[in-house]
C-alpha positions as CSV (number, residue, x, y, z in Angstrom):
1,X,-64.4,31.7,-43.6
2,X,-62.8,34.2,-41.1
3,X,-63.6,37.0,-43.5
4,X,-67.2,35.8,-43.9
5,X,-67.7,35.7,-40.2
6,X,-66.2,39.2,-39.8
7,X,-68.4,40.7,-42.5
8,X,-71.5,39.0,-41.0
9,X,-70.7,40.3,-37.6
10,X,-70.1,43.8,-39.0
11,X,-73.5,43.7,-40.8
12,X,-75.3,42.6,-37.7
13,X,-73.7,45.3,-35.6
14,X,-74.5,48.1,-38.1
15,X,-78.1,46.9,-38.4
16,X,-78.6,46.6,-34.6
17,X,-77.0,49.9,-33.7
18,X,-78.7,51.8,-36.6
19,X,-82.2,50.6,-35.5
20,X,-81.4,51.5,-31.8
21,X,-80.1,54.9,-32.8
22,X,-83.2,55.7,-34.9
23,X,-85.5,54.7,-32.1
24,X,-83.6,56.8,-29.5
25,X,-82.8,59.9,-31.5
26,X,-85.8,60.1,-33.9
27,X,-88.6,58.5,-31.9
28,X,-87.4,59.5,-28.5
29,X,-87.2,56.1,-26.8
30,X,-85.2,56.6,-23.6
31,X,-82.0,54.7,-22.6
32,X,-82.9,54.8,-18.9
33,X,-86.0,53.3,-17.3
34,X,-86.3,56.3,-15.0
35,X,-86.2,58.9,-17.7
36,X,-88.9,61.5,-17.8
37,X,-89.7,64.1,-20.4
38,X,-91.2,67.6,-20.3
39,X,-94.7,67.8,-21.9
40,X,-97.3,70.5,-22.2
41,X,-101.0,70.3,-21.8
42,X,-102.7,73.0,-23.8
43,X,-106.4,73.7,-23.7
44,X,-108.7,75.8,-25.8
45,X,-112.1,76.7,-24.3
46,X,-114.8,77.7,-26.7
47,X,-117.6,79.7,-25.0
48,X,-120.8,81.0,-26.5
49,X,-124.5,81.7,-25.8
50,X,-127.0,80.0,-28.1
51,X,-129.9,82.1,-29.5
52,X,-132.2,79.3,-30.4
53,X,-132.2,76.3,-32.7
54,X,-129.6,73.8,-33.7
55,X,-126.0,74.9,-33.0
56,X,-122.9,74.0,-35.1
57,X,-119.6,75.1,-33.5
58,X,-116.3,74.8,-35.3
59,X,-112.9,75.2,-33.8
60,X,-109.6,75.1,-35.7
61,X,-107.1,72.6,-34.4
62,X,-103.3,72.4,-34.5
63,X,-102.1,69.8,-37.0
64,X,-98.5,68.5,-36.3
65,X,-97.2,71.9,-35.0
66,X,-93.5,72.4,-35.7
67,X,-91.3,71.6,-32.7
68,X,-93.9,69.4,-31.0
69,X,-95.3,65.9,-31.2
70,X,-99.0,65.5,-30.3
71,X,-99.3,62.6,-27.9
72,X,-103.0,62.8,-27.0
73,X,-106.1,64.8,-27.8
74,X,-109.4,65.0,-25.9
75,X,-112.7,66.7,-26.7
76,X,-114.7,67.6,-23.6
77,X,-118.4,68.5,-24.1
78,X,-121.8,67.3,-22.8
79,X,-124.6,66.4,-25.1
80,X,-122.8,67.3,-28.3
81,X,-121.8,65.3,-31.2
82,X,-118.1,65.7,-32.2
83,X,-116.3,65.1,-35.4
84,X,-112.9,66.2,-36.8
85,X,-113.0,67.3,-40.4
86,X,-111.0,69.2,-42.9
87,X,-112.5,72.7,-43.4
88,X,-110.8,74.9,-46.0
89,X,-107.6,72.9,-45.6
90,X,-107.5,73.3,-41.8
91,X,-108.1,70.5,-39.4
92,X,-111.3,71.4,-37.5
93,X,-113.4,70.1,-34.6
94,X,-117.1,70.3,-35.3
95,X,-119.6,70.1,-32.4
96,X,-123.3,69.9,-33.0
97,X,-126.4,69.8,-30.8
98,X,-130.1,70.2,-31.6
99,X,-131.3,72.7,-28.9
100,X,-128.7,73.8,-26.4
101,X,-129.6,76.4,-23.8
102,X,-127.7,78.6,-21.4
103,X,-124.0,79.5,-21.6
104,X,-122.0,76.8,-23.3
105,X,-118.4,75.7,-22.9
106,X,-116.6,73.3,-25.2
107,X,-113.0,72.2,-24.6
108,X,-110.2,70.8,-26.7
109,X,-107.2,69.6,-24.8
110,X,-103.9,68.2,-26.2
111,X,-100.7,66.8,-24.7
112,X,-97.7,68.0,-26.6
113,X,-94.1,66.8,-26.3
114,X,-91.2,68.9,-27.6
115,X,-89.3,67.5,-30.5
116,X,-85.6,67.6,-31.2
117,X,-86.2,68.5,-34.9
118,X,-88.0,71.8,-35.4
119,X,-89.8,70.7,-38.6
120,X,-92.9,68.6,-38.0
121,X,-94.0,65.8,-40.3
122,X,-96.3,67.1,-43.0
123,X,-94.6,70.6,-43.2
124,X,-93.5,69.8,-46.7
125,X,-96.4,70.9,-49.0
126,X,-96.8,71.4,-52.7
127,X,-95.3,74.7,-53.8
128,X,-98.1,77.2,-54.3
129,X,-98.4,79.3,-57.4
130,X,-97.1,82.9,-57.3
131,X,-100.0,85.2,-56.3
132,X,-101.3,87.7,-58.8
133,X,-100.1,91.3,-58.3
134,X,-102.9,93.3,-56.7
135,X,-104.3,96.4,-58.5
136,X,-102.7,98.9,-56.2
137,X,-104.1,102.4,-56.4
138,X,-102.2,105.6,-56.0
139,X,-100.6,106.6,-53.7
140,X,-100.2,103.0,-52.5
141,X,-98.8,101.8,-55.9
142,X,-95.8,104.1,-55.6
143,X,-95.3,103.4,-51.9
144,X,-95.4,99.6,-52.4
145,X,-93.0,99.7,-55.4
146,X,-90.6,102.0,-53.6
147,X,-90.5,99.7,-50.5
148,X,-90.1,96.5,-52.6
149,X,-87.3,98.0,-54.6
150,X,-85.5,99.0,-51.4
151,X,-86.0,95.5,-49.8
152,X,-85.0,93.8,-53.1
153,X,-81.6,95.6,-53.1
154,X,-80.9,94.6,-49.6
155,X,-82.0,90.9,-49.6
156,X,-80.6,87.7,-51.1
157,X,-83.5,85.3,-51.2
158,X,-87.2,85.0,-50.4
159,X,-86.6,84.6,-46.6
160,X,-84.4,87.6,-46.3
161,X,-86.7,89.6,-48.5
162,X,-89.6,88.9,-46.2
163,X,-87.5,89.4,-43.1
164,X,-86.3,92.8,-44.3
165,X,-89.8,93.9,-45.1
166,X,-91.0,93.0,-41.6
167,X,-88.2,95.0,-40.1
168,X,-89.3,98.0,-42.1
169,X,-92.9,97.5,-41.0
170,X,-91.8,97.5,-37.4
171,X,-90.3,100.9,-37.8
172,X,-92.9,103.1,-39.7
173,X,-91.6,106.3,-38.3
174,X,-88.3,106.0,-40.3
175,X,-90.1,105.5,-43.7
176,X,-92.9,107.6,-45.1
177,X,-94.0,104.8,-47.4
178,X,-94.3,102.3,-44.6
179,X,-96.2,104.9,-42.5
180,X,-98.7,105.3,-45.3
181,X,-99.2,101.5,-45.6
182,X,-99.7,101.1,-41.8
183,X,-102.0,104.1,-41.4
184,X,-104.6,103.2,-38.7
185,X,-103.1,99.8,-38.2
186,X,-101.5,98.8,-34.9
187,X,-101.8,95.1,-34.2
188,X,-99.5,92.2,-35.2
189,X,-102.3,90.9,-37.4
190,X,-102.5,94.2,-39.2
191,X,-98.7,94.2,-39.8
192,X,-98.7,90.6,-41.1
193,X,-101.7,91.3,-43.3
194,X,-100.0,94.4,-44.7
195,X,-96.8,92.4,-45.4
196,X,-98.8,89.7,-47.3
197,X,-100.5,92.5,-49.3
198,X,-97.1,94.0,-50.2
199,X,-95.4,90.6,-50.9
200,X,-98.0,89.9,-53.6
201,X,-96.4,92.8,-55.5
202,X,-93.2,90.8,-55.6
203,X,-95.3,87.6,-56.4
204,X,-94.0,85.9,-53.3
205,X,-96.5,83.3,-51.8
206,X,-97.2,84.2,-48.2
207,X,-99.8,83.5,-45.5
208,X,-100.7,84.4,-42.0
209,X,-100.3,81.9,-39.2
210,X,-101.8,82.2,-35.7
211,X,-100.6,80.5,-32.6
212,X,-99.8,80.7,-28.9
213,X,-96.6,80.7,-26.9
214,X,-96.7,78.2,-24.0
215,X,-96.4,79.5,-20.5
216,X,-96.6,77.3,-17.4
217,X,-99.8,77.9,-15.5
218,X,-101.2,80.5,-18.0
219,X,-105.0,80.7,-18.1
220,X,-105.5,83.3,-20.8
221,X,-102.9,83.0,-23.5
222,X,-103.2,85.6,-26.3
223,X,-102.7,84.3,-29.8
224,X,-100.1,86.0,-32.0
225,X,-99.8,86.4,-35.7
226,X,-96.8,85.2,-37.8
227,X,-95.8,85.5,-41.4
228,X,-94.9,82.5,-43.5
229,X,-93.4,82.8,-47.0
230,X,-92.7,80.0,-49.4
231,X,-89.2,79.8,-50.8
232,X,-89.9,77.2,-53.5
233,X,-89.3,74.3,-51.1
234,X,-91.1,74.9,-47.8
235,X,-92.9,77.6,-45.8
236,X,-90.5,79.7,-43.8
237,X,-91.8,81.4,-40.7
238,X,-91.0,85.1,-40.1
239,X,-91.3,86.8,-36.7
240,X,-93.4,89.9,-37.3
241,X,-91.8,91.6,-34.3
242,X,-88.2,91.1,-35.2
243,X,-88.0,89.8,-38.7
244,X,-86.1,86.7,-37.6
245,X,-86.8,83.3,-39.2
246,X,-87.9,80.2,-37.4
247,X,-90.5,79.7,-34.6
248,X,-89.2,80.2,-31.1
249,X,-89.3,77.5,-28.5
250,X,-92.7,77.0,-27.0
251,X,-94.7,78.5,-29.9
252,X,-97.6,76.3,-31.0
253,X,-98.7,76.9,-34.5
254,X,-102.5,76.6,-34.4
255,X,-104.4,77.9,-37.5
256,X,-103.8,79.7,-40.8
257,X,-106.1,82.7,-41.0
258,X,-106.6,86.3,-39.8
259,X,-110.0,85.3,-38.7
260,X,-110.9,83.9,-35.2
261,X,-110.3,80.2,-34.7
262,X,-113.9,79.5,-33.9
263,X,-117.2,79.9,-35.8
264,X,-120.6,79.1,-34.2
265,X,-124.0,79.3,-35.9
266,X,-127.0,80.6,-34.0
267,X,-124.9,81.9,-31.1
268,X,-123.6,85.2,-29.7
269,X,-120.7,86.3,-27.5
270,X,-118.4,83.7,-29.1
271,X,-114.9,83.6,-27.6
272,X,-111.9,81.3,-27.4
273,X,-109.5,81.2,-24.5
274,X,-106.2,79.3,-24.4
275,X,-104.5,77.9,-21.3
276,X,-101.4,75.8,-20.8
277,X,-99.3,74.1,-18.1
278,X,-96.1,72.1,-18.0
279,X,-96.3,68.4,-17.1
280,X,-93.8,65.5,-16.5
281,X,-94.4,62.2,-18.4
282,X,-92.7,58.9,-18.4
283,X,-90.3,59.1,-21.3
284,X,-91.0,55.6,-22.6
285,X,-94.8,56.0,-22.6
286,X,-94.5,59.4,-24.3
287,X,-92.1,58.0,-27.0
288,X,-94.4,55.0,-27.6
289,X,-97.5,57.3,-27.9
290,X,-95.7,59.6,-30.3
291,X,-94.4,56.7,-32.4
292,X,-97.9,55.3,-32.8
293,X,-98.9,58.5,-34.6
294,X,-95.7,58.9,-36.7
295,X,-94.4,55.4,-37.2
296,X,-97.3,53.1,-36.3
297,X,-95.6,50.0,-37.8
298,X,-92.6,50.6,-35.5
299,X,-94.8,50.2,-32.5
300,X,-97.3,47.6,-33.9
301,X,-94.4,45.2,-34.4
302,X,-92.7,46.2,-31.1
303,X,-92.6,44.2,-27.8
304,X,-94.1,47.3,-26.2
305,X,-97.4,46.5,-28.0
306,X,-97.6,43.1,-26.3
307,X,-99.8,42.5,-23.2
308,X,-98.1,43.5,-19.9
309,X,-97.8,39.9,-18.7
310,X,-96.1,38.9,-21.9
311,X,-93.8,41.9,-21.7
312,X,-92.7,40.9,-18.2
313,X,-91.8,37.5,-19.6
314,X,-89.6,39.0,-22.3
315,X,-88.0,41.2,-19.8
316,X,-86.3,38.1,-18.5
317,X,-85.9,36.1,-21.8
318,X,-84.1,39.0,-23.5
319,X,-81.5,39.1,-20.8
320,X,-80.4,35.5,-21.4
321,X,-78.2,36.4,-24.4
322,X,-76.3,38.8,-22.2
323,X,-75.6,36.1,-19.6
324,X,-74.7,33.7,-22.5
325,X,-72.3,36.3,-23.9
326,X,-70.6,36.7,-20.5
327,X,-70.2,32.9,-20.2
328,X,-68.7,32.8,-23.7
329,X,-66.2,35.5,-22.8
330,X,-65.3,34.0,-19.4
331,X,-64.9,30.4,-20.8
332,X,-63.3,31.1,-24.1
333,X,-61.2,34.2,-23.4
334,X,-60.6,34.0,-19.6
335,X,-60.8,30.3,-19.1
336,X,-63.1,30.1,-16.1
337,X,-64.5,26.6,-15.6
338,X,-68.1,26.0,-14.7
339,X,-70.5,23.2,-14.1
340,X,-72.5,23.1,-17.4
341,X,-72.6,25.7,-20.1
342,X,-75.6,27.9,-19.2
343,X,-76.4,26.8,-15.7
344,X,-74.8,29.9,-14.1
345,X,-77.2,32.2,-16.1
346,X,-80.2,30.3,-14.8
347,X,-78.9,30.6,-11.3
348,X,-78.3,34.3,-11.8
349,X,-82.0,34.7,-12.9
350,X,-83.1,33.1,-9.6
351,X,-81.0,35.7,-7.7
352,X,-83.5,38.3,-9.1
353,X,-86.0,37.0,-6.6
354,X,-83.8,36.3,-3.6
355,X,-81.3,39.2,-4.2
356,X,-77.6,38.5,-4.5
357,X,-76.4,37.9,-1.0
358,X,-79.4,35.7,0.0
359,X,-79.2,33.8,-3.2
360,X,-75.6,33.0,-2.9
361,X,-76.1,31.8,0.7
362,X,-79.1,29.7,-0.1
363,X,-77.4,28.2,-3.2
364,X,-74.3,27.3,-1.2
365,X,-76.4,25.7,1.6
366,X,-78.6,23.7,-0.8
367,X,-75.6,22.5,-2.9
368,X,-73.5,21.5,0.2
369,X,-76.4,19.6,1.8
370,X,-77.4,18.0,-1.5
371,X,-73.8,17.0,-2.2
372,X,-73.7,15.2,1.2
373,X,-76.9,13.3,0.4
374,X,-75.5,12.5,-3.1
375,X,-72.4,10.8,-1.5
376,X,-74.7,8.8,0.7
377,X,-76.8,7.7,-2.3
378,X,-73.6,6.6,-4.0
379,X,-73.2,3.9,-1.4
380,X,-76.6,2.5,-2.3
381,X,-75.3,1.6,-5.8
382,X,-78.4,3.2,-7.5
383,X,-78.8,3.5,-11.3
384,X,-78.3,7.0,-12.9
385,X,-81.9,8.0,-13.4
386,X,-83.2,6.8,-10.0
387,X,-80.3,8.5,-8.4
388,X,-81.1,11.8,-10.1
389,X,-84.7,11.5,-9.1
390,X,-83.7,10.9,-5.5
391,X,-81.5,14.0,-5.6
392,X,-84.4,16.1,-7.0
393,X,-86.6,14.9,-4.2
394,X,-84.0,15.6,-1.5
395,X,-83.3,19.1,-3.0
396,X,-87.1,19.9,-2.8
397,X,-87.2,18.7,0.8
398,X,-84.1,20.8,1.6
399,X,-85.6,23.9,0.0
400,X,-88.9,23.4,1.9
401,X,-87.0,23.0,5.2
402,X,-85.0,26.2,4.5
403,X,-88.1,28.1,3.7
404,X,-89.8,27.1,6.9
405,X,-86.6,27.9,8.9
406,X,-86.2,31.3,7.1
407,X,-89.8,32.2,7.9
408,X,-89.3,31.4,11.6
409,X,-86.2,33.6,11.6
410,X,-88.0,36.4,9.8
411,X,-85.7,36.2,6.7
412,X,-87.6,37.0,3.5
413,X,-84.9,35.7,1.2
414,X,-85.6,32.1,2.2
415,X,-89.2,32.4,1.1
416,X,-88.1,32.9,-2.5
417,X,-85.7,29.9,-2.5
418,X,-88.4,27.8,-4.1
419,X,-87.9,29.8,-7.3
420,X,-84.5,28.2,-7.8
421,X,-84.3,25.9,-10.8
422,X,-84.7,22.7,-9.0
423,X,-83.6,20.4,-11.8
424,X,-80.5,22.6,-12.4
425,X,-79.6,22.3,-8.8
426,X,-80.0,18.6,-8.9
427,X,-77.8,18.3,-12.0
428,X,-75.2,20.6,-10.4
429,X,-75.0,18.4,-7.4
430,X,-74.7,15.3,-9.6
431,X,-72.0,16.9,-11.8
432,X,-70.1,18.2,-8.8
433,X,-70.0,14.7,-7.1
434,X,-68.8,13.1,-10.3
435,X,-65.9,15.6,-10.7
436,X,-65.1,15.1,-7.0
437,X,-64.7,11.4,-7.5
438,X,-62.9,11.6,-10.9
439,X,-60.6,14.6,-10.4
440,X,-60.6,15.2,-6.7
441,X,-62.2,17.7,-4.4
442,X,-59.9,20.6,-5.6
443,X,-61.2,20.5,-9.2
444,X,-64.7,20.1,-8.0
445,X,-64.5,23.1,-5.7
446,X,-62.7,25.1,-8.5
447,X,-65.6,24.5,-10.9
448,X,-68.1,25.2,-8.2
449,X,-66.5,28.6,-7.4
450,X,-66.3,29.3,-11.1
451,X,-70.0,28.7,-11.5
452,X,-70.8,30.9,-8.6
453,X,-68.6,33.7,-9.9
454,X,-70.2,33.6,-13.4
455,X,-73.7,33.5,-11.8
456,X,-72.8,36.6,-9.7
457,X,-71.3,38.5,-12.6
458,X,-74.3,37.6,-14.8
459,X,-76.7,38.8,-12.2
460,X,-74.8,42.1,-11.8
461,X,-74.7,42.6,-15.6
462,X,-78.4,41.7,-16.3
463,X,-80.2,43.3,-13.3
464,X,-78.0,46.1,-12.0
465,X,-77.0,48.0,-15.1
466,X,-80.4,49.0,-16.6
467,X,-80.1,46.2,-19.2
468,X,-83.6,44.9,-18.4
469,X,-85.1,48.1,-19.7
470,X,-82.6,48.5,-22.6
471,X,-83.2,45.0,-24.0
472,X,-87.0,45.4,-23.9
473,X,-87.0,48.8,-25.6
474,X,-84.1,48.0,-28.0
475,X,-84.2,44.3,-28.7
476,X,-82.3,44.9,-31.9
477,X,-79.2,45.2,-29.7
478,X,-79.2,41.4,-29.5
479,X,-77.9,41.5,-33.1
480,X,-74.8,43.2,-31.7
481,X,-74.6,40.5,-29.0
482,X,-74.9,37.8,-31.7
483,X,-72.1,39.5,-33.7
484,X,-69.7,39.4,-30.6
485,X,-70.5,35.8,-30.0
486,X,-69.7,34.9,-33.6
487,X,-66.4,36.7,-33.5
488,X,-65.4,35.0,-30.2
489,X,-66.5,31.7,-31.8
490,X,-63.5,32.1,-34.2
491,X,-61.0,32.8,-31.5
492,X,-58.4,30.1,-31.2
493,X,-55.7,31.9,-29.1
494,X,-54.6,31.3,-25.5
495,X,-57.0,31.8,-22.7
496,X,-56.0,34.2,-19.9
497,X,-55.8,31.3,-17.4
498,X,-53.4,29.4,-19.7
499,X,-51.1,32.4,-20.0
500,X,-51.0,32.7,-16.2
501,X,-50.6,28.9,-15.8
502,X,-47.6,28.7,-18.2
503,X,-46.0,32.1,-17.5
504,X,-42.9,30.5,-16.0
505,X,-42.2,28.0,-18.8
506,X,-39.0,28.5,-20.8
507,X,-40.2,29.4,-24.2
508,X,-36.8,28.9,-25.7
509,X,-36.6,25.2,-24.9
């Protein structure tokens, strides 16, 4: 049975910690309630002048850009219908209006949160077929073959092949063949387009990617072109300026084409301007928003999806197992005696409203006064249930009197004393009086102080260590708490108090 309990506790611990680790490291749920995260707001402004008739405006949109999680998207326009469609394999916003007039401005705005993993969901795509070799004409045929042979001899795989080619294209003065291929071409789009044209000669699938690099407060970001090559498993980005692989931090992959990102019918002077700014978001809200898009089931069956009022209730309920675990440790391992098993945890919860010092003072006053009344009721020879009812009534009267007195003295703590568990106080007074009569005042005070100690420690554990946030966001950690309780449940050794009590005994007798 001991082995069975141990294996069960191990399984519960592994499951609980694994789920919590996944939510923290993969989905970004924070461990601290005050945690914030850097986010970026990026905006694309599509401007144009209609020339008459119905207008259809299309703007390519980013789709799970590597290194970022899209938290929110907004489309800002007046009088336009808006739809998001797949156009030529690219996610596209489509605005339509019957008869617009005057200069038009349509906006797309997205909130992006950086990811720890650089590869975004959806980056894995079916491997494309090798492209056919273009029908190069002389002298380009000889130039392309010469460059490809040189690159092939100095590379090891598809990625290094493309990187070496881009490095050569960035230094045309050192190679006559490269200078011929780039004749009259200056921009990064031209270099990437030339690289794609030459890579077809090696039958390497490649494509152009356009995007912007985020800059805080920038109002006119210029899109840049990147090269992507497929290595048989995934698309590998190549920096056209340096030949290095991998997108840099802050680069937002936007669309896959050498053409402009926007297309508008019956319009002129079409232009797209990009802007960005840094923003601070609550880490919990950002993680929950991101998880809704990537792991909707994880949030749909989460406590964070409940109404706020219900969440506030569970903020308290989920802390009870921590207080229970503390009582188990203090009673079974340390040997602290208390009145009742779980009464100190309930008292600790009431301290949340009164604060610790005020709660201890009020609890002590109510208990002392109630105990005095209980001894008086004992002389009346009442039956158990009527006596308990009388104690409850007296406790309520005492609390009301203390609240009025506290209000007159300007002490706010006394106004929260009514939130104390009245029945628990009554039972505590009753239990304390019985122990007083049966075992003497020393034992009664010892158990009373033990109850107060456990209540104070439970309050500090539950409300002063961030556990309220931790248990609500990672309720699976209760499986670990359950595992510890099961292990302590099999403990049959000496308590610490017993070791202290019998430390002077002659063990050799």
